[in-house]
BARO-232156 format. One record per residue: x negated, y negated, z negated of N, C-alpha, C in turn. Coordinates in steps of 0.02 Angstrom, whole numbers, padded with zeros to 5 digits, always signed. Each point is the difference from the previous one (the first is absolute). Example, Ala and Ser with C-alpha at 12.3 -4.5 7.8 and 13.67 -1.06 7.14 Angstrom:
BEGIN
-00660+00284-00390+00045-00059+00000-00045-00060+00000 +00018-00053+00036-00042-00059-00003+00039-00055-00037 
***
This chain:
BEGIN
-04879-03758-00076+00010+00034-00064+00073-00006-00021 +00030+00056-00024+00070+00001-00021+00005-00034-00068 +00047-00047-00010+00008-00033-00065+00015+00049-00055 -00019-00018-00062+00008+00045-00058+00074+00015-00012 +00043-00050+00009+00071+00010-00013+00029+00053+00046 -00019-00003+00064+00025+00050+00049-00026+00069-00017 -00064+00003-00022-00029+00064-00019+00039+00031-00058 +00019-00042-00049+00037+00026-00058+00068+00026+00021 +00035-00036+00044+00066+00023+00023-00006+00066+00038 -00049+00005+00044-00011+00062+00038-00016+00058-00046 -00042-00015-00051-00018+00054-00047+00061+00026-00037 +00045-00046-00022+00060+00021-00036+00045+00043+00044 +00008-00020+00064+00042+00039+00046-00030+00069+00012 -00065+00003+00011-00033+00065+00011+00004+00045-00061 -00006-00032-00059+00004+00040-00062+00070+00030-00008 +00052-00039+00016+00069+00027-00005+00010+00058+00048 -00026-00007+00062+00007+00053+00049-00035+00063-00024 -00061-00008-00029-00037+00059-00024+00037+00034-00057 +00031-00040-00045+00037+00029-00057+00061+00039+00024 +00035-00026+00051+00058+00037+00027-00023+00065+00032 -00056-00003+00036-00026+00061+00032-00021+00051-00052 -00030-00024-00054-00021+00046-00054+00060+00031-00034 +00053-00039-00011+00061+00027-00031+00030+00055+00044 +00001-00010+00066+00027+00051+00044-00041+00063+00000 -00066-00008-00002-00044+00058-00002+00010+00040-00064 +00005-00036-00057+00012+00034-00064+00068+00035-00001 +00050-00033+00029+00067+00031+00004-00002+00064+00042 -00034-00005+00056-00005+00059+00044-00038+00056-00034 -00052-00019-00037-00040+00051-00034+00041+00034-00055 +00038-00041-00039+00038+00027-00057+00055+00047+00023 +00042-00023+00048+00057+00041+00021-00018+00049+00055 -00050-00016+00038-00021+00046+00052-00031+00063-00029 -00036-00007-00057-00031+00058-00031+00053+00049-00025 +00055-00025-00032+00054+00043-00024+00036+00034+00058 +00008-00038+00055+00034+00029+00058-00042+00056+00031 -00066-00009+00001-00043+00052+00028+00001+00063-00043 -00002-00011-00068+00001+00058-00045+00065+00039+00009 +00056-00035+00008+00064+00032+00009+00002+00040+00066 -00027-00026+00052+00000+00033+00065-00046+00060-00002 -00058-00007-00034-00046+00056-00003+00029+00058-00040 +00035-00018-00055+00029+00052-00043+00057+00034+00037 +00039-00037+00039+00058+00027+00034-00020+00049+00055 -00050-00018+00036-00020+00042+00056-00050+00053-00020 -00028-00008-00060-00052+00045-00025-00056+00009+00052 -00013-00055+00031-00053+00001+00050-00063-00030-00031 -00057+00032+00011-00063-00025-00027-00028-00051+00048 +00001-00061-00024-00027-00056+00040-00052-00037-00041 -00045-00030+00033-00053-00037-00037+00028-00067-00027 +00053+00006-00046+00031-00061-00025-00047-00037-00048 -00042+00036-00037-00046-00034-00045-00049-00045+00039 -00022+00028+00057-00045-00041+00041+00035-00062+00026 +00063+00009+00019+00038-00057+00025+00010-00053-00054 +00017+00025-00062+00010-00047-00054-00064-00037-00018 -00056+00037+00000-00064-00032-00015-00017-00053+00052 +00015+00014+00063-00012-00049+00053+00042-00062-00011 +00064+00012-00022+00044-00057-00013-00028-00044-00056 -00026+00034-00052-00029-00038-00055-00059-00042+00024 -00042+00031+00042-00058-00036+00026+00021-00061+00041 +00051+00009+00042+00024-00055+00041+00025-00057-00043 +00039+00017-00053+00027-00052-00044-00055-00036-00037 -00048+00039-00026-00056-00031-00037-00041-00045+00046 -00011+00024+00063-00038-00040+00048+00036-00065+00016 +00067+00004+00008+00039-00060+00015-00003-00049-00058 +00006+00028-00062-00003-00043-00059-00068-00034-00006 -00054+00037+00013-00068-00027-00005-00011-00055+00052 +00025+00011+00062-00008-00050+00053+00039-00063-00016 +00060+00008-00032+00040-00058-00018-00035-00042-00052 -00030+00035-00049-00036-00037-00053-00061-00036+00029 -00035+00035+00046-00060-00030+00031+00018-00061+00040 +00053+00006+00041+00022-00058+00040+00023-00057-00043 +00032+00017-00057+00023-00053-00045-00059-00039-00029 -00053+00038-00018-00059-00033-00029-00033-00045+00051 -00007+00026+00062-00033-00040+00053+00041-00060+00018 +00067+00007+00000+00043-00057+00017-00005-00054-00053 -00001+00021-00063-00007-00050-00054-00067-00034+00004 -00051+00037+00017-00066-00029+00002-00008-00052+00054 +00039+00006+00056-00008-00048+00054+00026-00069-00018 +00043-00005-00051+00027-00065-00019-00043-00035-00052 -00053+00033-00025-00043-00032-00049-00046-00050+00033 -00019-00054-00035-00045-00048+00030-00069+00030+00012 -00031-00023+00053-00065+00025+00019-00053-00028-00047 -00044+00043-00024-00053-00021-00046-00061-00018+00041 -00024-00062-00008-00059-00024+00035-00061+00013-00043 -00048+00036+00027-00058+00022-00040-00064-00034+00020 -00005-00031+00059-00062-00031+00023+00012-00073+00019 -00055-00040+00000+00006-00070+00020+00018-00007+00073 -00028+00044+00042+00014-00003+00072+00074+00014+00013 +00028+00049-00036+00070+00016+00009+00044-00057-00025 -00021-00033-00055+00039-00056-00026+00001-00058+00049 -00058-00013+00031-00003-00054+00050+00044+00015+00059 +00002+00065+00021+00042+00019+00056+00074-00005-00016 +00018+00017-00063+00069-00006-00020+00023-00072-00005 -00046-00046-00022+00017-00070-00006+00007-00033+00068 -00039+00024+00050+00000-00031+00065+00049+00028+00049 +00042+00049-00022+00047+00030+00048+00058-00047+00015 +00034+00012+00054+00056-00042+00022+00062+00016-00041 +00031-00052-00027+00061+00008-00039+00055-00041+00032 +00061+00021-00005+00057-00034+00031+00034-00044-00050 +00010-00062+00018+00032-00049-00045+00074+00016-00006 +00026+00006-00062+00072+00015-00008+00045-00057+00022 -00025-00062+00000+00042-00057+00016+00007-00009+00075 -00056+00003+00036+00001-00014+00071-00005+00063+00043 -00026+00054-00028-00008+00060+00040-00062-00001+00043 -00040-00053-00005-00060-00006+00040-00058+00032-00036 -00049+00024+00039-00060+00029-00029-00045-00056-00023 -00027+00008-00060-00047-00049-00026-00060+00036-00028 -00058-00019+00021-00062+00032-00022-00019-00026-00069 -00004+00045-00048-00018-00019-00068-00075+00006-00007 -00032-00055-00013-00073-00001-00006-00019-00022-00071 -00048+00036-00030-00023-00022-00066-00037-00066+00005 +00011-00043-00049-00031-00066+00000-00047-00006-00059 -00060-00024+00013-00050-00008-00052+00021-00057-00046 -00016+00006-00066+00019-00053-00047-00033-00066+00016 -00063+00001+00024-00035-00062+00014+00032-00038+00057 +00030+00036+00048+00030-00033+00058+00060-00043-00021 +00038+00022-00051+00058-00037-00022-00018-00068-00028 -00060-00005-00031-00019-00063-00032-00034-00047+00050 -00040+00027+00046-00041-00043+00044+00032-00013+00067 +00047+00043+00021+00026-00007+00068+00039-00065+00010 +00040-00019-00051+00041-00059+00006-00037-00065-00018 -00047+00006-00048-00033-00060-00025-00063-00018+00039 -00031+00049+00033-00063-00014+00035+00012-00041+00062 -00040-00053+00008+00005-00044+00059-00054+00022+00049 +00021+00013+00062-00047+00021+00051-00051-00055+00013 -00063+00018+00014-00052-00051+00011+00018-00050+00054 +00031+00023+00055+00016-00045+00055+00058-00047-00018 +00037+00014-00054+00056-00042-00020-00018-00052-00053 -00062+00003-00025-00021-00047-00051-00008-00070+00029 +00017-00050-00041-00006-00069+00022-00004-00045-00061 -00013-00064+00012-00002-00050-00053+00045-00058+00020 +00012-00045-00047+00041-00058+00015-00033-00044+00052 -00067-00005-00003-00036-00041+00049+00008+00028+00070 -00009+00066+00007+00006+00032+00066+00071-00005+00026 +00049+00009-00044+00070-00006+00022+00014-00070+00027 -00029-00050-00033+00010-00069+00022-00035-00013+00066 -00061+00028+00007-00038-00009+00063+00038+00030+00058 +00025+00061-00008+00037+00033+00054+00064-00039+00016 +00034-00024-00051+00061-00039+00011-00015-00064+00038 -00056-00032-00016-00020-00061+00035-00014+00015+00074 -00036+00055+00013-00016+00018+00069+00063+00016+00040 +00046+00036-00031+00062+00018+00035+00043-00061+00015 -00010-00053-00038+00038-00061+00012-00020-00034+00066 -00060+00018+00025-00023-00030+00063+00015+00045+00061 +00038+00052-00011+00016+00045+00055+00038-00037+00055 -00024+00008+00061+00031-00034+00057-00038-00061+00023 -00048-00024-00040-00041-00058+00020-00045+00020+00058 -00007-00042+00050-00040+00017+00059-00075+00000-00016 -00038+00031+00043-00073+00004-00009-00033-00065+00022 -00050-00021-00039-00041-00057+00018-00070+00010-00030 -00050+00001+00044-00068+00012-00024-00021-00054-00049 -00022+00021-00060-00022-00046-00052+00057-00033-00037 +00063+00016+00016+00057-00032-00031+00016+00027-00069 +00025-00044-00043+00019+00020-00068+00067-00030-00021 +00040-00021+00049+00066-00030-00016+00055+00036+00038 +00060-00022-00010+00057+00031+00034+00002-00016+00074 -00040-00047+00021-00005-00014+00071-00039+00055+00037 -00038+00037-00037-00039+00055+00029-00057+00020-00046 -00017+00063-00001-00055+00025-00041-00029+00064+00029 -00064+00012-00015-00031+00062+00022+00003+00051-00056 -00032+00058+00011+00007+00056-00048-00030-00017-00069 -00061-00024-00002-00031-00017-00064+00031-00062-00031 +00025-00046+00042+00035-00059-00026+00063+00019-00038 +00038+00047+00027+00061+00024-00034-00016+00028-00069 -00051+00043-00003-00017+00032-00064-00029-00050-00048 -00042-00046+00025-00029-00051-00043+00052-00044-00032 +00050-00022+00040+00054-00042-00026+00042+00037-00052 +00014+00064+00013+00040+00040-00047-00033+00006-00068 -00066+00011+00000-00037+00004-00063-00006-00069-00033 -00012-00051+00040-00008-00068-00027+00064-00023-00034 +00058+00015+00028+00063-00020-00030+00013+00038-00065 -00032+00060-00008+00007+00038-00062-00053-00019-00051 -00046-00046+00018-00049-00025-00048-00068+00034+00004 -00014+00035+00056-00065+00034+00006-00030-00018+00068 -00066-00013+00000-00035-00018+00061-00041+00060+00025 +00004+00014+00065-00037+00055+00031-00036-00028+00061 -00049+00037+00028-00036-00024+00059+00048-00015+00058 -00018-00047+00041+00044-00025+00052+00004+00044+00062 -00055+00030+00022-00001+00037+00063+00005+00075-00013 +00018+00036+00054+00006+00073-00006-00068+00032-00012 -00053-00027+00029-00067+00028-00010-00023-00011-00072 +00015-00060-00028-00019-00013-00069+00039+00045-00048 +00063+00011+00014+00040+00046-00041-00027+00072+00005 -00020+00019+00060-00027+00068+00012-00063+00010-00041 -00041-00053-00004-00064+00005-00036+00009+00001-00075 +00050-00036-00026+00010-00005-00072+00043+00056-00029 +00046+00026+00039+00047+00050-00027-00035+00067-00013 +00020+00032-00054-00026+00067-00016+00030+00051+00048 -00042+00045+00023+00023+00052+00046+00039+00053-00038 +00060+00015+00022+00041+00052-00031+00026+00048+00053 +00014+00061-00021+00028+00050+00046+00072-00017+00017 +00021+00023+00057+00069-00015+00022+00052+00031-00045 -00016+00057-00031+00049+00032-00045+00000-00033-00070 -00041-00052-00010-00002-00035-00064+00032-00070+00004 +00020-00020+00059+00026-00069+00009+00067-00008-00036 +00013-00063-00018+00064-00017-00030+00018-00071+00022 +00058-00020-00022+00026-00066+00017-00051-00055-00018 -00013-00047+00048-00046-00055-00011-00071+00012+00025 -00015+00061+00022-00066+00015+00029-00003-00025+00072 -00062+00001+00028-00011-00024+00068-00014+00058+00048 +00021-00009+00062-00017+00046+00054-00039-00039+00053 -00057+00026+00019-00043-00034+00049+00001+00038+00066 +00003-00039+00055+00006+00029+00066-00053-00031+00047 -00014+00038+00052-00043-00024+00055+00041+00007+00064 +00029-00055+00022+00044+00000+00059-00036-00025+00063 -00062-00022-00008-00037-00026+00058-00038+00055+00036 -00047-00022+00042-00041+00048+00039-00046+00039-00045 -00028-00033-00051-00043+00034-00048+00043+00034-00053 +00004+00066+00003+00044+00037-00044-00029+00010-00070 -00060-00029-00012-00029+00005-00067-00001-00067-00037 +00021-00053+00034-00002-00067-00029+00070-00023-00018 +00011-00016-00064+00066-00021-00023+00019-00068+00029 +00061-00006+00023+00025-00064+00025+00073-00011-00018 +00026+00045-00043+00071-00007-00020+00009+00030-00070 +00043-00032-00040+00013+00023-00068+00075-00004-00013 +00024+00046-00041+00071+00003-00018+00008+00012-00074 +00057-00018-00027+00015+00008-00071+00053+00056-00009 -00016+00049-00041+00047+00056-00011+00058-00025-00043 +00060+00014+00024+00061-00020-00036+00036+00058-00034 -00009+00060+00026+00036+00058-00028-00037+00063+00020 -00004+00048-00048-00032+00064+00012+00046+00056-00022 +00011+00048+00043+00039+00060-00016-00039+00061+00024 +00019+00059-00021-00034+00060+00025+00003+00006+00076 +00048-00033+00032+00010+00008+00072-00034-00055+00041 -00010-00060-00028-00027-00054+00040-00031-00055-00043 -00040-00042+00033-00030-00059-00031+00024-00060+00040 +00037-00043-00032+00027-00060+00033-00043-00061-00017 -00011-00043+00049-00040-00060-00012+00027-00059+00039 -00017-00061-00024+00019-00061+00035-00062-00034+00026 +00004-00028+00060-00057-00032+00032+00024-00048+00054 -00045-00040+00024+00016-00047+00054-00034+00023+00064 +00040+00016+00051-00027+00025+00063+00003-00055+00053 -00045+00006+00049-00004-00052+00052+00062-00001+00044 +00033+00057+00008+00056+00005+00046+00068-00012-00034 +00007+00018-00062+00066-00003-00032+00001-00041-00064 -00057-00027-00021-00002-00040-00061+00001+00043-00062 +00029-00024-00054+00001+00036-00064+00054+00053+00002 -00021+00062-00005+00046+00058+00002-00023+00052-00051 +00042+00051-00009-00019+00058-00040-00008+00059+00046 -00050+00042-00014-00014+00060+00040-00017+00056-00048 -00012+00060+00027-00021+00057-00041-00058+00035+00035 -00038+00038-00039-00056+00038+00028+00025+00060+00040 +00064+00013+00000+00027+00053+00042+00000-00020+00074 -00007-00065+00013-00003-00024+00069-00069+00015+00029 +00000+00031+00059-00062+00025+00029-00052-00055+00011 +00022-00059+00022-00047-00054+00015-00040-00019-00062 +00034-00011-00056-00034-00022-00061-00039+00056-00032 +00023+00061+00008-00037+00056-00028-00066+00010+00037 +00000-00010+00066-00061+00007+00039-00049-00058-00013 +00026-00059-00017-00043-00058-00012-00023-00005-00073 +00026+00043-00042-00015-00004-00072-00074+00015-00015 -00030-00042-00044-00070+00010-00021-00003+00028-00071 +00026-00037-00048+00000+00024-00069+00048-00042-00041 +00010+00022-00063+00042-00037-00047-00045-00032-00053 +00024-00055-00029-00039-00035-00051+00043-00031-00054 -00032-00017-00056+00036-00030-00057-00044-00052-00033 +00029-00055-00019-00034-00052-00039+00036-00008-00066 -00033+00018-00055+00031-00004-00066-00007-00070-00028 
***
């Protein structure tokens, strides 16, 4: 679309050209008519001069009318567009506009009033936590790197449920000692409802339906679920459900309030 300022400049130039053309036509009509009368009188020749003069008048009037018409249409193109429907208003608001500062295209999108109030203040469900859970996760992360030991609950070695039990105990809360007992007591929750401090239960043995491993969720994002656990091969480490091995061994998620 041509900017309004450029349209105005072009209109002024075109208008000046039309006025000069009109002045020449009027000049030709005024003096040309006297010249024709003089020539007709001198030669006493009968010529259809009236027809010629009438044609000249028609040409001048037609030119004047076209100039006025073009002037009106040119002025009208610089007026702002009137939006009459909701659909047209939405289309006008969503069109691409060029930023005067950077010159880059930026898509202007209408924003709902409710979004301005809730978007910044609303805490996503997976990001919710408590002081107790924060302390539990911090305690568990403090044991990262400790080697695996079946039934262990110290820095000399610990198993998966021992790690989680010690982390909760140091925060002042007692939970079941074994992974099976935790599995039985924890409330079943969907994977898209988990948050920091929840449990993930796995079946890594031959029986793919029997739980034998538990982990503590340390962080949840839209892209991944991170957890800390004690593995037989690497001891206390952090992993994510994006890893194929743990995703295939996953049974369900649980929570103990």
